PDB file with SEQRES, HELIX, SHEET and CRYST1 records, atoms N, CA, C and O in Angstrom:
SEQRES   1 A   68  ALA ASP ALA LEU LEU ALA GLY ALA ARG GLY TYR LEU GLU          
SEQRES   2 A   68  GLU LYS GLY ALA GLU LYS ALA VAL PRO GLY ASP VAL LEU          
SEQRES   3 A   68  LEU PHE ARG TRP ARG SER TYR LEU PRO ALA LYS HIS ALA          
SEQRES   4 A   68  GLY ILE LEU VAL GLU GLN ASP HIS PHE ILE HIS ALA TYR          
SEQRES   5 A   68  ARG GLY ALA GLY VAL THR ARG ALA PRO LEU SER HIS HIS          
SEQRES   6 A   68  TRP ARG ARG                                                  
HELIX    1 AA1 ALA A    3  ARG A    9  1                                   7    
HELIX    2 AA2 ALA A   17  LYS A   19  5                                   3    
HELIX    3 AA3 HIS A   64  ARG A   67  1                                   4    
SHEET    1 AA1 4 VAL A  25  PHE A  28  0                                        
SHEET    2 AA1 4 HIS A  38  GLU A  44 -1                                        
SHEET    3 AA1 4 HIS A  47  TYR A  52 -1                                        
SHEET    4 AA1 4 GLY A  56  PRO A  61 -1                                        
CRYST1    1.000    1.000    1.000  90.00  90.00  90.00 P 1           1          
ATOM      1  N   ALA A   1     100.598 -20.984 114.711  1.00  0.00           N  
ATOM      2  CA  ALA A   1     101.323 -19.740 114.468  1.00  0.00           C  
ATOM      3  C   ALA A   1     102.831 -20.030 114.415  1.00  0.00           C  
ATOM      4  O   ALA A   1     103.331 -20.910 115.116  1.00  0.00           O  
ATOM      5  N   ASP A   2     103.511 -19.305 113.606  1.00  0.00           N  
ATOM      6  CA  ASP A   2     104.960 -19.457 113.431  1.00  0.00           C  
ATOM      7  C   ASP A   2     105.643 -18.273 114.116  1.00  0.00           C  
ATOM      8  O   ASP A   2     106.151 -17.372 113.448  1.00  0.00           O  
ATOM      9  N   ALA A   3     105.653 -18.278 115.454  1.00  0.00           N  
ATOM     10  CA  ALA A   3     106.121 -17.134 116.239  1.00  0.00           C  
ATOM     11  C   ALA A   3     107.596 -16.810 116.019  1.00  0.00           C  
ATOM     12  O   ALA A   3     107.953 -15.635 115.934  1.00  0.00           O  
ATOM     13  N   LEU A   4     108.454 -17.811 115.925  1.00  0.00           N  
ATOM     14  CA  LEU A   4     109.882 -17.552 115.719  1.00  0.00           C  
ATOM     15  C   LEU A   4     110.102 -16.872 114.372  1.00  0.00           C  
ATOM     16  O   LEU A   4     110.854 -15.901 114.292  1.00  0.00           O  
ATOM     17  N   LEU A   5     109.468 -17.356 113.329  1.00  0.00           N  
ATOM     18  CA  LEU A   5     109.598 -16.747 112.012  1.00  0.00           C  
ATOM     19  C   LEU A   5     109.026 -15.330 112.011  1.00  0.00           C  
ATOM     20  O   LEU A   5     109.638 -14.420 111.452  1.00  0.00           O  
ATOM     21  N   ALA A   6     107.881 -15.136 112.620  1.00  0.00           N  
ATOM     22  CA  ALA A   6     107.272 -13.797 112.681  1.00  0.00           C  
ATOM     23  C   ALA A   6     108.180 -12.819 113.424  1.00  0.00           C  
ATOM     24  O   ALA A   6     108.354 -11.682 112.985  1.00  0.00           O  
ATOM     25  N   GLY A   7     108.753 -13.244 114.532  1.00  0.00           N  
ATOM     26  CA  GLY A   7     109.669 -12.386 115.285  1.00  0.00           C  
ATOM     27  C   GLY A   7     110.915 -12.054 114.482  1.00  0.00           C  
ATOM     28  O   GLY A   7     111.367 -10.909 114.479  1.00  0.00           O  
ATOM     29  N   ALA A   8     111.473 -13.046 113.802  1.00  0.00           N  
ATOM     30  CA  ALA A   8     112.671 -12.818 112.990  1.00  0.00           C  
ATOM     31  C   ALA A   8     112.377 -11.835 111.860  1.00  0.00           C  
ATOM     32  O   ALA A   8     113.207 -10.979 111.551  1.00  0.00           O  
ATOM     33  N   ARG A   9     111.229 -11.949 111.255  1.00  0.00           N  
ATOM     34  CA  ARG A   9     110.864 -11.040 110.164  1.00  0.00           C  
ATOM     35  C   ARG A   9     110.764  -9.597 110.640  1.00  0.00           C  
ATOM     36  O   ARG A   9     110.884  -8.670 109.839  1.00  0.00           O  
ATOM     37  N   GLY A  10     110.546  -9.400 111.927  1.00  0.00           N  
ATOM     38  CA  GLY A  10     110.474  -8.048 112.476  1.00  0.00           C  
ATOM     39  C   GLY A  10     111.837  -7.376 112.588  1.00  0.00           C  
ATOM     40  O   GLY A  10     111.911  -6.153 112.704  1.00  0.00           O  
ATOM     41  N   TYR A  11     112.913  -8.154 112.556  1.00  0.00           N  
ATOM     42  CA  TYR A  11     114.259  -7.618 112.770  1.00  0.00           C  
ATOM     43  C   TYR A  11     115.259  -7.969 111.676  1.00  0.00           C  
ATOM     44  O   TYR A  11     116.302  -7.324 111.568  1.00  0.00           O  
ATOM     45  N   LEU A  12     114.967  -8.961 110.876  1.00  0.00           N  
ATOM     46  CA  LEU A  12     115.924  -9.459 109.890  1.00  0.00           C  
ATOM     47  C   LEU A  12     115.340  -9.390 108.490  1.00  0.00           C  
ATOM     48  O   LEU A  12     114.122  -9.381 108.312  1.00  0.00           O  
ATOM     49  N   GLU A  13     116.211  -9.341 107.511  1.00  0.00           N  
ATOM     50  CA  GLU A  13     115.793  -9.372 106.114  1.00  0.00           C  
ATOM     51  C   GLU A  13     115.750 -10.820 105.651  1.00  0.00           C  
ATOM     52  O   GLU A  13     116.739 -11.543 105.768  1.00  0.00           O  
ATOM     53  N   GLU A  14     114.621 -11.239 105.133  1.00  0.00           N  
ATOM     54  CA  GLU A  14     114.470 -12.624 104.688  1.00  0.00           C  
ATOM     55  C   GLU A  14     115.077 -12.814 103.296  1.00  0.00           C  
ATOM     56  O   GLU A  14     114.908 -11.982 102.405  1.00  0.00           O  
ATOM     57  N   LYS A  15     115.782 -13.924 103.138  1.00  0.00           N  
ATOM     58  CA  LYS A  15     116.309 -14.297 101.825  1.00  0.00           C  
ATOM     59  C   LYS A  15     116.364 -15.805 101.751  1.00  0.00           C  
ATOM     60  O   LYS A  15     116.316 -16.478 102.780  1.00  0.00           O  
ATOM     61  N   GLY A  16     116.462 -16.339 100.566  1.00  0.00           N  
ATOM     62  CA  GLY A  16     116.481 -17.781 100.381  1.00  0.00           C  
ATOM     63  C   GLY A  16     117.766 -18.408 100.878  1.00  0.00           C  
ATOM     64  O   GLY A  16     118.795 -17.741 100.978  1.00  0.00           O  
ATOM     65  N   ALA A  17     117.706 -19.677 101.184  1.00  0.00           N  
ATOM     66  CA  ALA A  17     118.864 -20.413 101.693  1.00  0.00           C  
ATOM     67  C   ALA A  17     120.035 -20.374 100.722  1.00  0.00           C  
ATOM     68  O   ALA A  17     121.192 -20.365 101.142  1.00  0.00           O  
ATOM     69  N   GLU A  18     119.740 -20.350  99.425  1.00  0.00           N  
ATOM     70  CA  GLU A  18     120.806 -20.334  98.424  1.00  0.00           C  
ATOM     71  C   GLU A  18     121.612 -19.029  98.440  1.00  0.00           C  
ATOM     72  O   GLU A  18     122.697 -18.970  97.861  1.00  0.00           O  
ATOM     73  N   LYS A  19     121.097 -17.992  99.091  1.00  0.00           N  
ATOM     74  CA  LYS A  19     121.789 -16.699  99.171  1.00  0.00           C  
ATOM     75  C   LYS A  19     122.445 -16.470 100.536  1.00  0.00           C  
ATOM     76  O   LYS A  19     122.991 -15.394 100.782  1.00  0.00           O  
ATOM     77  N   ALA A  20     122.398 -17.453 101.410  1.00  0.00           N  
ATOM     78  CA  ALA A  20     122.943 -17.307 102.763  1.00  0.00           C  
ATOM     79  C   ALA A  20     124.457 -17.130 102.745  1.00  0.00           C  
ATOM     80  O   ALA A  20     125.167 -17.796 101.992  1.00  0.00           O  
ATOM     81  N   VAL A  21     124.936 -16.218 103.590  1.00  0.00           N  
ATOM     82  CA  VAL A  21     126.369 -15.961 103.739  1.00  0.00           C  
ATOM     83  C   VAL A  21     126.706 -15.995 105.227  1.00  0.00           C  
ATOM     84  O   VAL A  21     125.823 -15.804 106.064  1.00  0.00           O  
ATOM     85  N   PRO A  22     127.988 -16.240 105.572  1.00  0.00           N  
ATOM     86  CA  PRO A  22     128.369 -16.253 106.985  1.00  0.00           C  
ATOM     87  C   PRO A  22     127.874 -15.001 107.715  1.00  0.00           C  
ATOM     88  O   PRO A  22     127.976 -13.879 107.220  1.00  0.00           O  
ATOM     89  N   GLY A  23     127.340 -15.243 108.901  1.00  0.00           N  
ATOM     90  CA  GLY A  23     126.760 -14.177 109.711  1.00  0.00           C  
ATOM     91  C   GLY A  23     125.243 -14.162 109.656  1.00  0.00           C  
ATOM     92  O   GLY A  23     124.601 -13.541 110.503  1.00  0.00           O  
ATOM     93  N   ASP A  24     124.659 -14.835 108.675  1.00  0.00           N  
ATOM     94  CA  ASP A  24     123.206 -14.884 108.548  1.00  0.00           C  
ATOM     95  C   ASP A  24     122.595 -15.795 109.613  1.00  0.00           C  
ATOM     96  O   ASP A  24     123.198 -16.788 110.022  1.00  0.00           O  
ATOM     97  N   VAL A  25     121.400 -15.440 110.048  1.00  0.00           N  
ATOM     98  CA  VAL A  25     120.627 -16.261 110.979  1.00  0.00           C  
ATOM     99  C   VAL A  25     119.855 -17.291 110.166  1.00  0.00           C  
ATOM    100  O   VAL A  25     119.235 -16.962 109.154  1.00  0.00           O  
ATOM    101  N   LEU A  26     119.898 -18.526 110.614  1.00  0.00           N  
ATOM    102  CA  LEU A  26     119.180 -19.622 109.966  1.00  0.00           C  
ATOM    103  C   LEU A  26     118.039 -20.072 110.868  1.00  0.00           C  
ATOM    104  O   LEU A  26     118.227 -20.221 112.075  1.00  0.00           O  
ATOM    105  N   LEU A  27     116.874 -20.287 110.306  1.00  0.00           N  
ATOM    106  CA  LEU A  27     115.751 -20.836 111.056  1.00  0.00           C  
ATOM    107  C   LEU A  27     115.465 -22.233 110.523  1.00  0.00           C  
ATOM    108  O   LEU A  27     115.564 -22.486 109.322  1.00  0.00           O  
ATOM    109  N   PHE A  28     115.114 -23.125 111.421  1.00  0.00           N  
ATOM    110  CA  PHE A  28     114.885 -24.524 111.046  1.00  0.00           C  
ATOM    111  C   PHE A  28     113.497 -24.990 111.467  1.00  0.00           C  
ATOM    112  O   PHE A  28     112.990 -24.612 112.523  1.00  0.00           O  
ATOM    113  N   ARG A  29     112.897 -25.817 110.621  1.00  0.00           N  
ATOM    114  CA  ARG A  29     111.647 -26.517 110.923  1.00  0.00           C  
ATOM    115  C   ARG A  29     111.970 -28.010 110.959  1.00  0.00           C  
ATOM    116  O   ARG A  29     112.808 -28.475 110.186  1.00  0.00           O  
ATOM    117  N   TRP A  30     111.335 -28.748 111.823  1.00  0.00           N  
ATOM    118  CA  TRP A  30     111.572 -30.193 111.865  1.00  0.00           C  
ATOM    119  C   TRP A  30     110.851 -30.879 110.714  1.00  0.00           C  
ATOM    120  O   TRP A  30     111.293 -31.922 110.233  1.00  0.00           O  
ATOM    121  N   ARG A  31     109.748 -30.297 110.276  1.00  0.00           N  
ATOM    122  CA  ARG A  31     108.989 -30.788 109.113  1.00  0.00           C  
ATOM    123  C   ARG A  31     108.501 -29.564 108.350  1.00  0.00           C  
ATOM    124  O   ARG A  31     108.300 -28.505 108.945  1.00  0.00           O  
ATOM    125  N   SER A  32     108.307 -29.695 107.042  1.00  0.00           N  
ATOM    126  CA  SER A  32     107.936 -28.541 106.212  1.00  0.00           C  
ATOM    127  C   SER A  32     106.623 -27.893 106.636  1.00  0.00           C  
ATOM    128  O   SER A  32     106.431 -26.698 106.408  1.00  0.00           O  
ATOM    129  N   TYR A  33     105.731 -28.640 107.238  1.00  0.00           N  
ATOM    130  CA  TYR A  33     104.415 -28.124 107.628  1.00  0.00           C  
ATOM    131  C   TYR A  33     104.374 -27.608 109.074  1.00  0.00           C  
ATOM    132  O   TYR A  33     103.340 -27.110 109.517  1.00  0.00           O  
ATOM    133  N   LEU A  34     105.479 -27.721 109.809  1.00  0.00           N  
ATOM    134  CA  LEU A  34     105.539 -27.252 111.194  1.00  0.00           C  
ATOM    135  C   LEU A  34     106.180 -25.872 111.269  1.00  0.00           C  
ATOM    136  O   LEU A  34     106.918 -25.489 110.361  1.00  0.00           O  
ATOM    137  N   PRO A  35     105.913 -25.118 112.338  1.00  0.00           N  
ATOM    138  CA  PRO A  35     106.557 -23.809 112.499  1.00  0.00           C  
ATOM    139  C   PRO A  35     108.044 -23.967 112.810  1.00  0.00           C  
ATOM    140  O   PRO A  35     108.472 -25.005 113.314  1.00  0.00           O  
ATOM    141  N   ALA A  36     108.815 -22.949 112.511  1.00  0.00           N  
ATOM    142  CA  ALA A  36     110.245 -22.935 112.836  1.00  0.00           C  
ATOM    143  C   ALA A  36     110.397 -22.975 114.361  1.00  0.00           C  
ATOM    144  O   ALA A  36     109.712 -22.246 115.078  1.00  0.00           O  
ATOM    145  N   LYS A  37     111.290 -23.823 114.840  1.00  0.00           N  
ATOM    146  CA  LYS A  37     111.491 -23.984 116.286  1.00  0.00           C  
ATOM    147  C   LYS A  37     112.953 -23.948 116.694  1.00  0.00           C  
ATOM    148  O   LYS A  37     113.260 -24.138 117.871  1.00  0.00           O  
ATOM    149  N   HIS A  38     113.870 -23.707 115.751  1.00  0.00           N  
ATOM    150  CA  HIS A  38     115.293 -23.734 116.069  1.00  0.00           C  
ATOM    151  C   HIS A  38     115.999 -22.699 115.216  1.00  0.00           C  
ATOM    152  O   HIS A  38     115.569 -22.406 114.101  1.00  0.00           O  
ATOM    153  N   ALA A  39     117.087 -22.143 115.740  1.00  0.00           N  
ATOM    154  CA  ALA A  39     117.844 -21.120 115.010  1.00  0.00           C  
ATOM    155  C   ALA A  39     119.335 -21.344 115.182  1.00  0.00           C  
ATOM    156  O   ALA A  39     119.780 -21.967 116.147  1.00  0.00           O  
ATOM    157  N   GLY A  40     120.091 -20.832 114.240  1.00  0.00           N  
ATOM    158  CA  GLY A  40     121.544 -20.901 114.292  1.00  0.00           C  
ATOM    159  C   GLY A  40     122.123 -19.736 113.512  1.00  0.00           C  
ATOM    160  O   GLY A  40     121.386 -18.962 112.902  1.00  0.00           O  
ATOM    161  N   ILE A  41     123.438 -19.612 113.532  1.00  0.00           N  
ATOM    162  CA  ILE A  41     124.140 -18.573 112.786  1.00  0.00           C  
ATOM    163  C   ILE A  41     125.128 -19.255 111.856  1.00  0.00           C  
ATOM    164  O   ILE A  41     125.956 -20.053 112.296  1.00  0.00           O  
ATOM    165  N   LEU A  42     125.042 -18.945 110.585  1.00  0.00           N  
ATOM    166  CA  LEU A  42     125.950 -19.517 109.597  1.00  0.00           C  
ATOM    167  C   LEU A  42     127.345 -18.931 109.804  1.00  0.00           C  
ATOM    168  O   LEU A  42     127.502 -17.711 109.843  1.00  0.00           O  
ATOM    169  N   VAL A  43     128.370 -19.797 109.940  1.00  0.00           N  
ATOM    170  CA  VAL A  43     129.747 -19.321 110.130  1.00  0.00           C  
ATOM    171  C   VAL A  43     130.617 -19.622 108.918  1.00  0.00           C  
ATOM    172  O   VAL A  43     131.625 -18.949 108.700  1.00  0.00           O  
ATOM    173  N   GLU A  44     130.251 -20.602 108.142  1.00  0.00           N  
ATOM    174  CA  GLU A  44     130.877 -20.948 106.862  1.00  0.00           C  
ATOM    175  C   GLU A  44     129.753 -21.507 106.011  1.00  0.00           C  
ATOM    176  O   GLU A  44     128.676 -21.790 106.534  1.00  0.00           O  
ATOM    177  N   GLN A  45     129.970 -21.672 104.726  1.00  0.00           N  
ATOM    178  CA  GLN A  45     128.901 -22.180 103.871  1.00  0.00           C  
ATOM    179  C   GLN A  45     128.411 -23.559 104.309  1.00  0.00           C  
ATOM    180  O   GLN A  45     127.285 -23.942 103.991  1.00  0.00           O  
ATOM    181  N   ASP A  46     129.233 -24.303 105.029  1.00  0.00           N  
ATOM    182  CA  ASP A  46     128.829 -25.648 105.422  1.00  0.00           C  
ATOM    183  C   ASP A  46     128.857 -25.890 106.933  1.00  0.00           C  
ATOM    184  O   ASP A  46     128.819 -27.041 107.367  1.00  0.00           O  
ATOM    185  N   HIS A  47     128.921 -24.826 107.742  1.00  0.00           N  
ATOM    186  CA  HIS A  47     128.892 -24.957 109.202  1.00  0.00           C  
ATOM    187  C   HIS A  47     128.088 -23.816 109.825  1.00  0.00           C  
ATOM    188  O   HIS A  47     128.048 -22.702 109.302  1.00  0.00           O  
ATOM    189  N   PHE A  48     127.458 -24.121 110.942  1.00  0.00           N  
ATOM    190  CA  PHE A  48     126.715 -23.102 111.673  1.00  0.00           C  
ATOM    191  C   PHE A  48     126.886 -23.325 113.170  1.00  0.00           C  
ATOM    192  O   PHE A  48     127.301 -24.397 113.611  1.00  0.00           O  
ATOM    193  N   ILE A  49     126.561 -22.303 113.934  1.00  0.00           N  
ATOM    194  CA  ILE A  49     126.611 -22.369 115.395  1.00  0.00           C  
ATOM    195  C   ILE A  49     125.174 -22.366 115.897  1.00  0.00           C  
ATOM    196  O   ILE A  49     124.340 -21.590 115.432  1.00  0.00           O  
ATOM    197  N   HIS A  50     124.901 -23.240 116.847  1.00  0.00           N  
ATOM    198  CA  HIS A  50     123.580 -23.284 117.475  1.00  0.00           C  
ATOM    199  C   HIS A  50     123.733 -23.864 118.871  1.00  0.00           C  
ATOM    200  O   HIS A  50     124.818 -24.307 119.246  1.00  0.00           O  
ATOM    201  N   ALA A  51     122.675 -23.865 119.624  1.00  0.00           N  
ATOM    202  CA  ALA A  51     122.716 -24.397 120.988  1.00  0.00           C  
ATOM    203  C   ALA A  51     121.506 -25.289 121.212  1.00  0.00           C  
ATOM    204  O   ALA A  51     120.422 -25.043 120.683  1.00  0.00           O  
ATOM    205  N   TYR A  52     121.716 -26.320 122.001  1.00  0.00           N  
ATOM    206  CA  TYR A  52     120.604 -27.163 122.394  1.00  0.00           C  
ATOM    207  C   TYR A  52     120.928 -27.863 123.707  1.00  0.00           C  
ATOM    208  O   TYR A  52     122.087 -28.038 124.083  1.00  0.00           O  
ATOM    209  N   ARG A  53     119.878 -28.247 124.374  1.00  0.00           N  
ATOM    210  CA  ARG A  53     119.999 -28.879 125.687  1.00  0.00           C  
ATOM    211  C   ARG A  53     120.892 -30.108 125.616  1.00  0.00           C  
ATOM    212  O   ARG A  53     120.750 -30.937 124.717  1.00  0.00           O  
ATOM    213  N   GLY A  54     121.799 -30.219 126.554  1.00  0.00           N  
ATOM    214  CA  GLY A  54     122.684 -31.364 126.614  1.00  0.00           C  
ATOM    215  C   GLY A  54     124.027 -31.130 125.941  1.00  0.00           C  
ATOM    216  O   GLY A  54     125.006 -31.808 126.253  1.00  0.00           O  
ATOM    217  N   ALA A  55     124.080 -30.172 125.015  1.00  0.00           N  
ATOM    218  CA  ALA A  55     125.334 -29.905 124.305  1.00  0.00           C  
ATOM    219  C   ALA A  55     125.788 -28.459 124.474  1.00  0.00           C  
ATOM    220  O   ALA A  55     126.970 -28.161 124.304  1.00  0.00           O  
ATOM    221  N   GLY A  56     124.879 -27.571 124.802  1.00  0.00           N  
ATOM    222  CA  GLY A  56     125.227 -26.157 124.902  1.00  0.00           C  
ATOM    223  C   GLY A  56     125.458 -25.574 123.514  1.00  0.00           C  
ATOM    224  O   GLY A  56     124.883 -26.039 122.530  1.00  0.00           O  
ATOM    225  N   VAL A  57     126.299 -24.559 123.446  1.00  0.00           N  
ATOM    226  CA  VAL A  57     126.612 -23.918 122.166  1.00  0.00           C  
ATOM    227  C   VAL A  57     127.633 -24.774 121.427  1.00  0.00           C  
ATOM    228  O   VAL A  57     128.658 -25.155 121.993  1.00  0.00           O  
ATOM    229  N   THR A  58     127.355 -25.069 120.180  1.00  0.00           N  
ATOM    230  CA  THR A  58     128.223 -25.947 119.413  1.00  0.00           C  
ATOM    231  C   THR A  58     128.277 -25.523 117.951  1.00  0.00           C  
ATOM    232  O   THR A  58     127.343 -24.911 117.432  1.00  0.00           O  
ATOM    233  N   ARG A  59     129.361 -25.850 117.309  1.00  0.00           N  
ATOM    234  CA  ARG A  59     129.521 -25.651 115.869  1.00  0.00           C  
ATOM    235  C   ARG A  59     129.193 -26.977 115.209  1.00  0.00           C  
ATOM    236  O   ARG A  59     129.687 -28.022 115.633  1.00  0.00           O  
ATOM    237  N   ALA A  60     128.372 -26.943 114.184  1.00  0.00           N  
ATOM    238  CA  ALA A  60     127.925 -28.185 113.551  1.00  0.00           C  
ATOM    239  C   ALA A  60     127.977 -28.061 112.037  1.00  0.00           C  
ATOM    240  O   ALA A  60     127.840 -26.965 111.494  1.00  0.00           O  
ATOM    241  N   PRO A  61     128.175 -29.188 111.355  1.00  0.00           N  
ATOM    242  CA  PRO A  61     128.109 -29.156 109.897  1.00  0.00           C  
ATOM    243  C   PRO A  61     126.664 -28.894 109.453  1.00  0.00           C  
ATOM    244  O   PRO A  61     125.718 -29.391 110.065  1.00  0.00           O  
ATOM    245  N   LEU A  62     126.514 -28.135 108.417  1.00  0.00           N  
ATOM    246  CA  LEU A  62     125.193 -27.883 107.842  1.00  0.00           C  
ATOM    247  C   LEU A  62     124.897 -29.034 106.884  1.00  0.00           C  
ATOM    248  O   LEU A  62     124.913 -28.884 105.662  1.00  0.00           O  
ATOM    249  N   SER A  63     124.629 -30.177 107.487  1.00  0.00           N  
ATOM    250  CA  SER A  63     124.438 -31.429 106.745  1.00  0.00           C  
ATOM    251  C   SER A  63     123.073 -31.466 106.054  1.00  0.00           C  
ATOM    252  O   SER A  63     122.238 -30.577 106.222  1.00  0.00           O  
ATOM    253  N   HIS A  64     122.886 -32.512 105.284  1.00  0.00           N  
ATOM    254  CA  HIS A  64     121.601 -32.706 104.595  1.00  0.00           C  
ATOM    255  C   HIS A  64     120.445 -32.664 105.598  1.00  0.00           C  
ATOM    256  O   HIS A  64     119.396 -32.087 105.315  1.00  0.00           O  
ATOM    257  N   HIS A  65     120.638 -33.268 106.751  1.00  0.00           N  
ATOM    258  CA  HIS A  65     119.614 -33.283 107.804  1.00  0.00           C  
ATOM    259  C   HIS A  65     119.152 -31.863 108.118  1.00  0.00           C  
ATOM    260  O   HIS A  65     117.949 -31.612 108.191  1.00  0.00           O  
ATOM    261  N   TRP A  66     120.075 -30.940 108.303  1.00  0.00           N  
ATOM    262  CA  TRP A  66     119.725 -29.556 108.639  1.00  0.00           C  
ATOM    263  C   TRP A  66     119.237 -28.785 107.420  1.00  0.00           C  
ATOM    264  O   TRP A  66     118.361 -27.930 107.553  1.00  0.00           O  
ATOM    265  N   ARG A  67     119.764 -29.054 106.263  1.00  0.00           N  
ATOM    266  CA  ARG A  67     119.373 -28.325 105.052  1.00  0.00           C  
ATOM    267  C   ARG A  67     117.943 -28.630 104.606  1.00  0.00           C  
ATOM    268  O   ARG A  67     117.308 -27.813 103.938  1.00  0.00           O  
ATOM    269  N   ARG A  68     117.442 -29.800 104.977  1.00  0.00           N  
ATOM    270  CA  ARG A  68     116.066 -30.143 104.579  1.00  0.00           C  
ATOM    271  C   ARG A  68     115.129 -29.100 105.098  1.00  0.00           C  
ATOM    272  O   ARG A  68     113.921 -29.192 104.878  1.00  0.00           O  
TER     273      ARG A  68                                                      
END                                                                             
């Protein structure tokens, strides 16, 4: 089950990555066949804010690694 995606769909409007604008919530999958397990907020077309253990809340480039 893709619980994070299902929950987000209950509150947010889904759109493709190519239409993302600052303020949009981004969901990430580690592999295309796995459920979404991470989220962030787009702050610029090439940066987002997210949090993870060991780093806390951080601003990161939306690199190829994350865009996959």
